[in-house]
C-alpha positions as CSV (number, residue, x, y, z in Angstrom):
1,M,95.3,14.1,80.9
2,K,97.5,12.6,83.6
3,N,96.6,9.3,82.5
4,A,97.6,10.1,79.0
5,I,100.9,11.7,80.3
6,L,101.8,8.8,82.3
7,F,101.0,6.9,79.2
8,L,103.6,8.9,77.2
9,L,106.2,8.8,79.6
10,A,106.1,5.2,79.8
11,I,106.5,4.6,76.2
12,L,109.1,7.1,75.9
13,L,111.1,5.3,78.5
14,F,110.5,1.9,77.8
15,G,110.6,1.3,74.5
16,T,110.5,3.8,71.9
17,P,113.4,5.2,70.0
18,A,111.9,8.7,71.2
19,L,113.7,8.3,74.4
20,A,117.0,7.4,73.0
21,Q,116.4,10.7,70.5
22,N,115.8,12.9,73.5
23,E,119.1,11.9,75.2
24,T,121.5,12.4,72.2
25,N,120.0,15.6,70.2
26,T,118.2,18.4,71.0
27,G,115.0,17.5,68.7
28,T,111.6,17.5,70.2
29,T,109.6,14.1,70.9
30,Y,106.1,14.6,70.5
31,Y,103.0,12.5,72.5
32,Q,99.7,12.5,71.0
33,V,97.3,11.2,73.8
34,T,93.7,10.4,73.4
35,K,91.4,9.4,76.1
36,L,88.7,7.1,75.3
37,K,85.3,5.6,76.6
38,N,84.5,2.0,75.6
39,P,80.6,2.3,75.2
40,E,80.3,-1.1,73.4
41,G,82.9,-3.1,74.9
42,N,84.3,-4.1,72.0
43,L,87.2,-1.3,71.9
44,M,90.1,-3.9,72.5
45,A,89.0,-6.0,69.2
46,V,89.3,-3.3,67.4
47,E,92.5,-2.4,68.5
48,R,93.8,-5.3,68.1
49,T,92.6,-6.1,64.7
50,M,92.4,-2.5,63.0
51,M,94.3,0.3,64.9
52,L,97.2,-1.5,65.8
53,P,98.1,-2.6,62.2
54,F,97.1,0.8,60.9
55,F,99.8,2.3,63.4
56,Q,102.0,-0.4,62.7
57,S,102.1,0.5,59.1
58,R,102.7,4.0,59.9
59,V,105.7,2.9,62.1
60,N,107.1,0.6,59.2
61,S,106.9,3.4,57.1
62,G,109.1,6.0,59.4
63,K,106.3,8.3,59.9
64,Q,105.4,7.5,63.6
65,L,107.7,6.4,66.0
66,W,105.6,4.3,68.6
67,H,101.7,3.3,69.2
68,A,100.3,1.8,72.6
69,L,97.0,1.5,74.0
70,Y,96.8,1.3,78.0
71,Q,93.9,0.7,80.3
72,V,93.3,2.5,83.5
73,Q,93.1,0.2,86.4
74,S,92.7,2.7,89.0
75,P,90.6,4.4,89.7
76,S,87.9,2.6,87.8
77,G,83.9,2.7,87.4
78,E,82.5,6.2,88.1
79,Q,85.5,7.6,89.4
80,S,87.1,7.8,86.1
81,D,85.9,9.6,82.9
82,F,87.7,7.1,80.4
83,E,88.8,3.4,80.4
84,Y,91.5,3.5,77.8
85,V,94.3,5.9,76.5
86,S,95.8,5.7,73.2
87,V,99.3,7.1,72.9
88,D,101.3,8.2,69.8
89,V,104.8,9.0,69.3
90,F,106.1,11.3,66.6
91,S,109.5,13.1,66.0
92,N,107.6,16.1,64.1
93,L,104.5,18.0,64.2
94,T,103.9,17.0,60.4
95,D,103.6,13.5,61.0
96,L,101.4,13.8,64.3
97,N,98.7,16.0,62.1
98,L,98.6,13.7,59.4
99,P,95.4,14.6,57.1
100,P,92.3,12.4,56.5
101,S,93.7,11.9,53.0
102,G,97.0,10.8,54.3
103,Q,95.3,8.5,56.9
104,N,93.2,6.8,54.2
105,E,96.2,5.9,52.2
106,V,97.4,4.1,55.0
107,I,94.1,2.2,55.2
108,A,94.1,1.5,51.5
109,E,97.8,0.0,51.9
110,T,97.1,-2.0,55.2
111,F,93.4,-3.0,54.3
112,P,92.8,-3.4,50.7
113,H,89.5,-5.4,51.4
114,T,87.6,-2.5,53.2
115,T,87.3,1.5,52.7
116,P,88.1,4.4,54.9
117,E,84.5,4.9,55.5
118,R,84.0,1.5,56.9
119,F,87.1,1.6,58.6
120,W,86.3,4.9,60.6
121,G,82.6,4.0,61.2
122,R,83.7,0.7,62.9
123,V,86.2,2.7,65.1
124,D,83.5,5.3,65.9
125,E,81.3,2.8,66.9
126,V,83.3,1.5,69.7
127,S,85.0,4.4,71.0
128,D,84.1,7.7,72.4
129,V,87.0,10.4,72.5
130,V,86.8,12.2,75.6
131,S,90.1,14.3,75.0
132,V,93.3,14.9,72.9
133,E,96.3,16.3,74.4
134,T,99.5,16.7,73.3
135,Y,102.9,16.4,75.7
136,T,107.0,16.5,75.5
137,L,109.6,15.0,77.5
138,E,111.1,17.1,80.1
139,G,113.4,14.3,82.0
140,T,113.9,10.4,82.6
141,L,116.4,8.1,84.0
142,A,116.8,5.1,81.5
143,P,116.7,5.6,77.5
144,P,115.6,2.5,75.8
145,A,117.7,1.0,73.4
146,A,118.1,3.0,69.8
147,D,116.1,0.0,67.8
148,G,112.9,0.4,70.4
149,A,113.6,-3.1,71.6
150,G,113.8,-4.2,75.4
151,T,111.6,-4.3,78.3
152,R,108.2,-2.8,78.1
153,S,106.8,-1.7,81.6
154,Q,103.4,-3.5,82.1
155,I,102.4,-1.1,85.0
156,I,102.5,2.5,85.3
157,S,101.7,5.1,87.9
158,V,100.7,8.6,86.9
159,N,101.2,11.7,88.8
160,Y,99.5,14.7,87.9
161,M,100.9,18.1,89.0
162,L,99.5,21.6,88.9
163,V,102.4,24.3,88.5
164,P,101.6,27.9,88.7
165,P,102.8,30.1,85.9
166,A,106.4,31.4,86.3
167,M,107.2,28.5,88.6
168,E,107.9,25.8,85.9
169,S,111.7,26.2,86.0
170,D,111.9,25.9,89.8
171,Y,109.6,22.8,89.7
172,L,111.6,21.1,87.1
173,A,114.7,21.8,89.2
174,M,113.2,20.3,92.3
175,E,112.5,17.2,90.3
176,T,116.0,16.9,89.4
177,E,117.6,17.7,92.6
178,V,115.2,16.0,95.0
179,A,113.2,13.2,93.0
180,K,115.2,11.9,90.4
181,P,118.3,10.8,93.0
182,I,115.4,8.7,94.6
183,M,114.0,7.2,91.6
184,Q,117.8,6.1,90.5
185,E,118.1,4.4,93.6
186,H,114.7,2.4,93.2
187,L,116.0,1.7,89.9
188,K,119.2,0.5,91.1
189,Q,117.8,-1.9,93.5
190,G,115.4,-3.2,90.6
191,R,112.5,-2.0,92.2
192,M,111.5,0.0,89.2
193,Q,112.2,0.4,85.5
194,N,111.9,4.1,84.9
195,W,110.9,7.4,85.6
196,L,110.0,10.6,83.8
197,V,108.2,14.1,83.7
198,V,106.4,15.5,81.0
199,R,104.8,18.6,80.3
200,R,101.5,19.5,78.5
201,M,102.2,21.4,75.2
202,L,98.6,21.4,73.9
203,P,96.2,22.4,75.1
204,G,98.1,25.2,76.7
205,G,97.8,27.2,79.9
206,T,96.7,26.0,83.7
207,D,93.0,26.4,82.7
208,F,92.9,23.0,81.4
209,G,94.2,21.4,84.9
210,A,97.5,19.5,85.6
211,N,100.2,20.9,83.2
212,F,103.1,18.5,84.4
213,V,103.1,14.7,85.1
214,T,105.6,12.2,86.6
215,V,105.5,8.7,85.6
216,D,106.7,5.8,87.7
217,A,107.3,2.5,85.6
218,F,107.3,-1.0,86.9
219,E,107.6,-4.4,85.5
220,D,104.6,-5.6,87.4
221,W,102.5,-5.4,90.4
222,A,104.8,-6.7,92.7
223,H,107.5,-4.5,92.2
224,L,104.7,-1.6,92.3
225,E,104.2,-2.6,95.7
226,A,108.0,-2.9,96.6
227,Y,108.3,0.6,95.6
228,N,105.8,1.9,97.8
229,Q,107.0,0.0,100.9
230,E,110.5,1.2,100.4
231,F,109.9,4.5,99.3
232,N,110.1,6.4,102.5
233,A,113.6,4.8,103.5
234,T,115.0,5.1,100.5
235,A,114.4,8.8,100.4
236,A,115.8,9.1,103.7
237,K,118.9,6.9,102.6
238,V,119.5,9.1,99.2
239,H,119.4,12.8,101.4
240,P,120.9,11.7,104.5
241,G,120.8,14.5,107.2
242,K,118.2,16.6,105.2
243,D,115.0,17.5,106.7
244,L,112.5,15.8,104.7
245,N,109.6,17.7,106.2
246,K,111.1,20.9,104.7
247,M,111.7,19.3,101.5
248,V,108.3,18.1,101.1
249,Q,107.0,21.5,102.0
250,R,109.1,23.2,99.5
251,I,107.8,20.8,96.8
252,N,104.1,21.5,97.7
253,E,105.0,25.1,97.3
254,L,105.9,24.4,93.9
255,R,103.2,22.0,92.6
256,T,100.2,20.6,93.6
257,M,99.6,17.0,93.0
258,T,96.0,16.9,91.8
259,R,95.5,13.0,91.0
260,S,97.4,9.9,90.9
261,E,96.3,6.8,88.5
262,I,97.5,3.5,87.7
263,W,97.8,2.1,84.0
264,E,98.4,-1.2,82.3
265,L,99.8,-1.5,78.9
266,K,97.5,-3.8,76.6
267,T,99.0,-3.3,73.0
268,E,101.9,-1.6,71.2
269,T,103.4,-1.6,68.1
270,T,107.0,-3.5,67.3
271,P,110.2,-1.6,66.1
272,P,109.7,-1.0,62.1
273,T,110.7,-3.5,59.7
274,S,110.7,-4.0,55.9
275,E,110.4,-7.5,56.1
276,A,107.1,-8.5,54.3
277,V,104.6,-11.5,54.7
278,T,105.3,-13.9,51.6
279,Y,102.7,-16.1,50.0
280,T,103.7,-19.4,48.3
281,V,101.3,-21.3,46.1
282,L,101.6,-25.3,46.7
283,K,99.0,-26.2,44.8
284,E,96.8,-24.2,42.2
285,G,93.6,-26.3,42.5
286,T,90.7,-26.6,40.0
287,G,88.3,-24.2,38.8
288,P,88.0,-20.5,39.1
289,K,89.4,-18.7,42.2
290,A,87.5,-17.3,44.9
291,M,86.0,-13.5,44.8
292,R,85.0,-11.2,47.6
293,G,82.0,-12.3,49.0
294,Q,81.9,-16.1,48.5
295,E,82.1,-18.1,51.0
296,I,85.1,-20.6,51.2
297,T,85.3,-23.9,53.3
298,W,88.7,-24.2,54.5
299,S,91.0,-26.3,56.8
300,G,94.1,-25.1,58.1
301,K,97.4,-25.4,60.1
302,A,99.8,-23.0,61.8
303,M,103.6,-23.9,62.5
304,D,106.3,-22.4,64.2
305,A,109.8,-21.6,63.3
306,S,110.7,-25.4,64.0
307,G,107.8,-26.8,61.9
308,K,105.8,-27.8,65.1
309,T,102.1,-27.6,64.7
310,L,100.5,-25.0,66.7
311,F,97.0,-25.5,65.6
312,Q,95.2,-27.3,62.8
313,T,91.3,-27.3,61.9
314,A,91.7,-31.1,61.4
315,D,92.0,-31.7,65.0
316,L,88.8,-29.9,65.7
317,G,86.4,-32.4,63.7
318,E,84.8,-29.7,61.0
319,N,86.4,-27.5,58.4
320,W,85.7,-23.9,58.8
321,Q,83.9,-21.5,56.4
322,D,84.2,-18.1,56.1
323,C,83.5,-15.2,53.2
324,V,86.1,-13.4,51.5
325,G,86.3,-10.0,52.8
326,S,83.8,-10.6,55.8
327,D,86.6,-9.6,57.8
328,P,88.4,-6.7,56.0
329,Y,91.1,-6.6,58.6
330,D,92.3,-10.2,58.3
331,R,94.7,-9.4,55.6
332,I,96.5,-12.7,55.3
333,W,93.5,-14.9,55.2
334,N,91.7,-12.8,52.6
335,T,94.9,-12.6,50.3
336,A,95.6,-16.4,50.7
337,A,92.0,-17.3,50.0
338,M,91.9,-15.8,46.8
339,M,95.0,-17.2,45.5
340,V,93.7,-20.6,44.3
341,G,90.8,-22.6,43.2
342,E,89.1,-25.8,44.8
343,G,91.7,-27.9,46.4
344,G,94.5,-25.4,46.3
345,I,97.2,-24.8,48.8
346,V,98.9,-21.5,49.9
347,Q,101.9,-21.4,52.3
348,V,101.9,-17.9,54.1
349,T,105.2,-17.2,55.9
350,V,105.4,-14.3,58.5
351,P,109.0,-13.3,59.8
352,E,109.1,-12.5,63.3
353,A,109.5,-8.6,62.8
354,A,106.4,-8.7,61.2
355,Q,104.5,-10.1,64.3
356,S,103.2,-8.2,67.1
357,Y,104.5,-8.9,70.4
358,A,101.3,-10.9,71.3
359,Q,101.8,-13.1,68.0
360,R,105.6,-13.7,68.8
361,R,104.6,-15.1,72.3
362,N,101.7,-17.2,70.9
363,N,104.6,-18.8,68.5
364,G,107.4,-18.7,70.7
365,G,109.5,-16.3,68.5
366,G,110.7,-16.9,65.2
367,V,109.0,-17.2,61.7
368,A,105.4,-18.6,61.5
369,T,103.8,-20.6,58.8
370,F,100.3,-21.0,58.2
371,K,98.9,-23.2,55.5
372,L,95.7,-23.0,54.1
373,T,93.8,-25.5,51.9
374,V,90.5,-24.2,49.9
375,E,88.2,-27.0,50.2
376,K,85.2,-25.9,48.5
377,I,84.3,-22.3,46.9
378,G,80.7,-21.7,47.4
379,P,77.9,-18.9,46.8
380,P,78.0,-15.6,49.2
381,V,76.7,-16.1,52.6
382,K,75.0,-13.7,55.3
383,Y,76.5,-14.2,58.4
384,G,74.3,-13.7,61.6
385,H,77.1,-13.3,64.5
386,D,77.5,-9.7,63.8
387,K,73.6,-9.5,64.5
388,L,73.7,-11.6,67.2
389,R,76.4,-9.6,68.8
390,D,74.3,-6.4,68.1
391,M,71.1,-7.9,69.9
392,L,72.9,-8.9,72.8
393,T,74.8,-5.4,73.5
394,E,71.7,-3.6,72.7
395,Q,68.6,-5.6,73.7
396,G,70.0,-8.1,76.1
397,L,70.1,-11.9,76.5
398,E,66.5,-12.9,76.9
399,A,65.5,-11.0,73.6
400,T,68.2,-12.4,71.7
401,K,67.1,-15.8,72.8
402,A,63.6,-15.1,71.4
403,W,64.7,-13.6,68.1
404,Y,66.9,-16.7,67.6
405,T,64.3,-19.2,68.3
406,G,62.1,-17.2,66.0
407,L,65.0,-17.9,63.2
408,K,64.5,-21.5,63.4
409,R,60.7,-21.0,62.4
410,D,61.3,-18.1,59.7
411,N,64.7,-16.7,58.9
412,P,63.8,-14.6,55.8
413,E,67.4,-12.7,55.9
414,G,68.9,-16.0,55.7
415,Y,71.6,-15.6,58.5
416,A,74.1,-18.3,58.9
417,F,76.0,-18.9,61.8
418,R,79.4,-20.4,61.2
419,E,81.7,-22.3,64.0
420,F,84.6,-20.2,63.4
421,Q,82.8,-16.5,63.9
422,M,80.8,-18.0,66.8
423,N,83.4,-19.2,68.4
424,A,85.3,-16.2,68.1
425,L,82.3,-14.0,69.5
426,G,82.0,-16.3,72.4
427,Y,85.3,-15.3,73.5
428,E,84.8,-11.7,72.8
429,L,81.8,-11.9,75.0
430,M,83.9,-13.5,77.7
431,N,86.7,-10.8,77.4
432,E,84.3,-8.1,77.9
433,G,82.6,-9.7,81.0
434,M,79.4,-10.8,79.3
435,E,79.5,-14.3,81.0
436,E,75.9,-15.5,80.5
437,E,75.9,-14.0,76.6
438,A,79.3,-16.0,76.0
439,V,77.7,-19.3,77.4
440,F,74.6,-18.9,75.3
441,V,76.5,-18.1,72.0
442,L,78.9,-21.1,72.8
443,K,76.0,-23.4,73.7
444,T,74.3,-22.5,70.5
445,N,77.5,-23.3,68.6
446,C,77.8,-26.6,69.8
447,E,74.0,-27.5,68.9
448,N,75.0,-26.4,65.2
449,Y,78.2,-28.5,65.2
450,P,78.0,-31.2,67.5
451,N,80.9,-33.1,65.8
452,S,83.4,-30.5,66.7
453,Y,85.3,-31.1,70.0
454,N,86.3,-27.4,69.8
455,T,82.7,-25.9,70.1
456,Y,82.5,-28.2,73.5
457,D,85.8,-27.1,74.7
458,S,85.4,-23.4,74.0
459,L,81.5,-24.0,75.7
460,A,83.6,-25.4,78.8
461,D,86.1,-22.2,78.9
462,A,82.8,-20.1,79.1
463,Y,81.4,-22.0,82.2
464,S,84.6,-21.8,83.8
465,N,84.9,-18.5,83.1
466,A,81.3,-17.8,84.9
467,G,82.4,-20.0,87.8
468,N,80.4,-23.0,86.9
469,D,82.9,-25.8,87.4
470,Y,80.2,-28.6,87.2
471,H,79.2,-27.7,83.7
472,A,82.8,-26.8,82.8
473,M,83.8,-30.2,83.6
474,K,81.0,-32.1,81.9
475,N,81.8,-30.2,78.4
476,F,85.7,-30.5,78.7
477,E,84.9,-34.5,79.3
478,V,82.7,-34.3,76.1
479,A,85.4,-32.6,74.0
480,L,88.2,-35.2,75.1
481,Q,85.5,-37.9,74.0
482,K,85.9,-36.3,70.6
483,N,89.6,-35.6,70.6
484,P,91.5,-37.7,73.1
485,E,94.9,-36.1,71.8
486,S,93.8,-32.6,72.8
487,S,96.3,-32.2,75.9
488,L,95.4,-28.5,76.4
489,T,91.6,-29.9,77.2
490,A,93.2,-32.4,79.5
491,E,95.1,-29.9,81.5
492,K,92.3,-27.6,81.9
493,L,90.1,-30.4,83.0
494,S,92.2,-31.9,85.6
495,K,92.7,-28.2,87.0
496,L,88.9,-28.2,87.7
497,K,89.0,-31.9,89.6
């Protein structure tokens, strides 16, 4: 709960229209905080590809103010009952309590290649809900820009306070008179970005633990460290001539701090936009267009606002294959792939306002353009990477190796392991800390696609991630032999020598 509160506070202060509204009118801003466990290790992938677009659609429609996902950094392991917190901010309780039918409408609009049952089924697979709480904002230092733009605080310290009944007003007065001036000085000195106080609304009462939370928001870890080092000196400066021991004694009479946690921002929605992704057919191609389920062999190029190529499959040595709808949450690719026949070309333009913050960083800001060429349309194919991932997480590496070796002799299910999907799986495993499993998957990809420099570059990344610099260098060298123009590969190799 406390972690959730911190999460909410940071959101309010650093990037949502909600804070500005609290400063300018008497309307209430509601924060729904959902604490989550990550049993499979795939929660972040589902957040980026499914939940973030889902909530962005709600933000764009004006039915939600903000969504973010935080990861708890301290405490960790067995000391924490949950690993992530989803924070959703609303201006009214009607939008907060959207019924299942309304949620399903958002899914149908955002992900036309899936069903609500499939969507929520996948969400349930990767996350266990620990609790859901609702909070309201009681006080803050710095309201954000009205459009929700501005600096996002990456690090948040959350402090949980248990305030006895009938002492809430005295407690809030103390925070305003004692704590707020100290935090204002830290803000002035550039050591923190914001401070706020929130009150738990639901569930109500002190039986559920801390009923207030204070949140200290920082740009990074260095600013958090500076804040801690200068706290006592700052308090003495702000309250000259005061007996700080008596102040602390009075504070302790009004509340008990039950817990303190540190959270790191992982994803968040952008301000609402009406700008849409546009699709332009540059070449119609020949023959029938692909239908859902058919496999497409394709090539593509991604460009930034200046026209500079950020990525192109031609550099990899292999075209990629994918089945239409196999990833129902990649709306852009699925839509473009079904627009033309073989040899057809579709250009997709994504305005900056329609990109996530991560996409904007990767693109360098501005409009992003993707050009897709449908090289070949084939029959449906049953991909094996999802089965491989399930085997690795449920039965372990050795059992998975034995299963895969057996497929070389007998593959009655007809599993196919394509470069694009296997490469993505390898990086997912790396992000989840499954180092040996990632090496196995990406080494298998090299065996299946020996002409692709990208498979060797990715395998080298896996070895480097696992601390095996020798094999990392060897595979970077192979990748450079296949594609001497890859400056990124050369840069990574030079860092290991």
